[in-house]
C-alpha positions in Angstrom: 47.9 77.6 117.2 48.2 80.0 120.3 49.4 77.0 122.4 52.1 76.3 119.9 53.3 79.9 120.0 53.3 79.9 123.7 55.2 76.6 124.0 58.0 78.0 121.8 58.3 81.3 123.8 60.3 79.9 126.7 63.0 78.3 124.4 63.2 81.5 122.3 63.9 83.4 125.5 66.5 80.8 126.6 68.2 81.0 123.2 68.5 84.8 123.6 69.9 84.3 127.1 72.4 81.7 125.9 73.6 84.0 123.1 74.2 86.8 125.7 76.1 84.4 128.0 78.2 82.9 125.2 79.2 86.4 124.0 80.2 87.2 127.6 82.3 84.1 127.8 84.0 84.8 124.5 84.8 88.3 125.5 86.0 87.2 128.9 88.4 84.6 127.4 89.8 87.0 124.8 90.3 89.7 127.5 92.1 87.2 129.7 94.3 86.2 126.8 95.1 89.9 126.1 96.2 90.5 129.7 98.1 87.3 130.3 99.1 86.1 126.7 97.7 82.7 127.5 94.2 81.2 127.7 92.4 80.5 131.0 93.5 76.8 131.4 95.5 75.1 134.0 99.1 74.1 133.5 98.0 70.4 133.4 95.4 71.2 130.7 98.0 73.1 128.7 100.4 70.2 128.9 97.8 67.7 127.9 96.7 69.8 124.9 100.3 70.3 123.8 100.2 72.1 120.4 96.5 71.2 120.0 93.4 73.3 120.8 91.4 72.6 123.9 87.8 71.7 124.4 86.1 71.6 127.8 82.6 71.2 129.1 81.6 68.1 127.0 79.0 66.0 128.7 77.3 62.7 128.3 74.9 63.4 125.4 71.3 63.4 126.7 72.3 63.6 130.4 73.3 66.4 132.8 76.5 64.9 134.1 79.6 66.6 132.8 82.6 64.3 132.2 84.9 67.2 131.3 83.8 70.2 133.4 84.4 73.7 132.4 84.9 74.6 136.0 88.6 75.4 135.7 88.0 78.0 133.0 85.1 79.5 135.1 87.2 79.6 138.3 90.1 81.5 136.5 87.8 83.9 134.7 85.8 84.7 137.8 88.8 84.6 140.1 87.2 82.0 142.4 89.6 80.5 144.9 87.0 78.1 146.2 83.8 76.7 144.8 80.5 77.2 146.7 80.8 73.7 148.0 84.0 74.8 149.8 86.5 72.8 147.7 89.6 74.6 146.4 89.6 75.5 142.7 92.5 75.7 140.3 92.5 79.4 141.0 93.2 79.0 144.7 95.9 81.5 145.7 95.1 83.4 142.5 97.6 81.2 140.6 96.2 81.9 137.1 94.6 85.3 137.7 97.1 87.2 139.8 95.5 90.6 138.9 92.2 89.2 140.4 90.1 90.6 137.6 86.5 89.4 137.3 86.5 88.8 133.6 83.3 86.9 133.8 80.1 87.8 135.7 77.9 84.8 136.0 75.2 84.0 138.5 75.7 81.3 141.1 72.8 78.8 141.0 73.4 77.0 144.3 72.7 73.7 142.6 74.4 70.6 144.0 75.3 68.2 141.1 75.3 65.3 143.6 71.5 65.5 143.5 71.5 64.4 139.9 68.5 66.5 139.1 67.5 65.8 135.4 66.7 69.5 135.0 69.4 71.5 136.9 69.2 75.3 136.9 71.3 77.5 134.8 74.3 79.4 136.1 77.4 78.3 138.0 76.7 75.3 140.2 78.3 74.4 143.5 81.1 72.5 141.7 81.9 75.5 139.5 80.4 74.2 136.2 78.7 76.9 134.2 75.4 75.6 132.9 73.4 76.9 130.0 69.7 78.0 130.2 68.7 74.3 129.8 71.0 73.1 132.6 73.8 71.6 130.6 77.5 72.7 130.7 78.6 75.3 128.2 81.1 73.6 125.8 84.2 75.8 125.2 87.0 75.5 122.7 90.1 77.7 122.7 92.9 78.2 120.2 95.8 76.9 122.3 97.8 76.4 119.1 97.6 80.1 118.4 97.0 79.8 114.7 93.7 81.8 114.9 91.7 78.7 114.2 89.7 76.5 116.6 89.3 72.7 116.4 86.3 71.8 118.5 86.1 68.1 119.4 82.6 67.8 118.1 82.3 70.4 115.3 85.7 69.4 113.8 84.3 66.0 112.9 83.5 65.3 109.2 80.3 63.5 110.4 79.1 66.7 111.9 80.4 69.5 109.7 81.1 68.3 106.2 78.7 69.8 103.6 77.2 67.7 102.2 77.5 64.9 104.8 79.6 61.9 103.6 80.9 63.9 100.7 84.4 65.0 99.7 84.1 68.7 100.3 86.4 70.9 102.3 83.5 73.2 102.9 81.7 72.8 106.2 78.4 73.8 107.6 78.2 76.8 110.0 81.1 78.6 108.3 83.6 75.9 109.1 86.2 74.5 106.6 88.9 71.9 106.4 92.4 72.4 105.1 92.6 68.7 104.3 91.9 67.5 100.7 88.4 65.9 100.5 87.7 67.1 104.0 89.3 64.0 105.5 90.6 63.6 109.0 88.1 65.4 111.1 89.7 68.8 110.7 86.8 71.2 110.2 88.0 74.5 111.8 86.5 77.8 112.9 88.6 80.8 111.8 88.7 82.4 115.2 90.1 82.1 118.7 87.1 80.9 120.8 84.1 78.7 120.2 81.2 78.3 122.7 78.1 76.3 122.3 75.3 74.7 124.3 73.4 71.6 123.1 70.1 73.5 123.1 66.7 72.6 124.4 67.1 68.8 123.9 70.5 68.8 125.7 71.9 66.4 123.0 74.4 66.4 120.3 75.1 63.7 117.6 78.5 62.6 116.2 77.3 59.6 114.3 78.3 59.2 110.6 76.6 61.8 108.4 74.8 63.3 111.4 75.4 66.9 110.2 74.0 70.0 111.8 70.5 69.3 110.7 70.3 66.0 112.6 67.7 66.0 115.3 70.2 66.2 118.1 72.3 68.9 116.5 69.6 71.1 114.9 68.9 73.1 118.1 72.5 73.6 119.2 73.3 77.3 119.7 76.6 78.4 118.3 78.6 81.5 119.3 80.1 81.8 115.9 76.8 82.0 114.1 
C-alpha cells in the first residue's frame, strides 16, 4: 500500500504544477488581450481562423511530437525574438508585443526536439514549444470570435463532451454545453475566453465515438476551466 501511495505522489505534484502553469498561461493571454485588444496569435493564424476560435499545441496522441506547436503564442507572451536554437520567432522585431512586456514567465528547458526523446523535460524547449510536466505541449484555445465562448478542437466534439455519450443532450461534461439542438455538430463550448489543458500522465487524448471524459485516454487530462 505504501508503494502505491509513493507511486502516485510524483503525478500529484505534476498535476499541481500543471495547474499553476495553466493559470499563468490564462492570465498572460488575458492580460495581453487587455493591452492589445487582440489575442497573441500571428496575422497568418488570425487569417486562417477567420471568425472561428483558435486551438494550438495539439500533438500526435501518445507521442511527444507536436504537429501544431504553441511556440508562436509563447514567443509573443514572453517577447522572445529568437528561440534558444537561434531561429527567429514570430515575435522577431517585437512585431506582436511592441511594449516588450513579459506576460509569461516560463523556464527554458534546453531540450532539443530533434533528439525525439520519448520523455522530454517540461518547460519551453529549444524550438519554443511550452511543454507540460509530462513533456507534452500545452494545448491552448482562445476566443478569437470574441463571443466569450471557446470552441476547443477536442473538447467541442460530441464524442468527447456530450453527457451522456452518444445521447441527444446539449449538456456536456466539464461544464461545457452546446447551443445546437440534440447537441449535434461538435459545438460543445466553454463559456470563457481561454482554455488550456495538458493530456496528463499518459500523454494521450481520445476523440473516438462516445469516448467521453472518462475514457482511459481522457480521464487524466487536466483542464484549466475545472
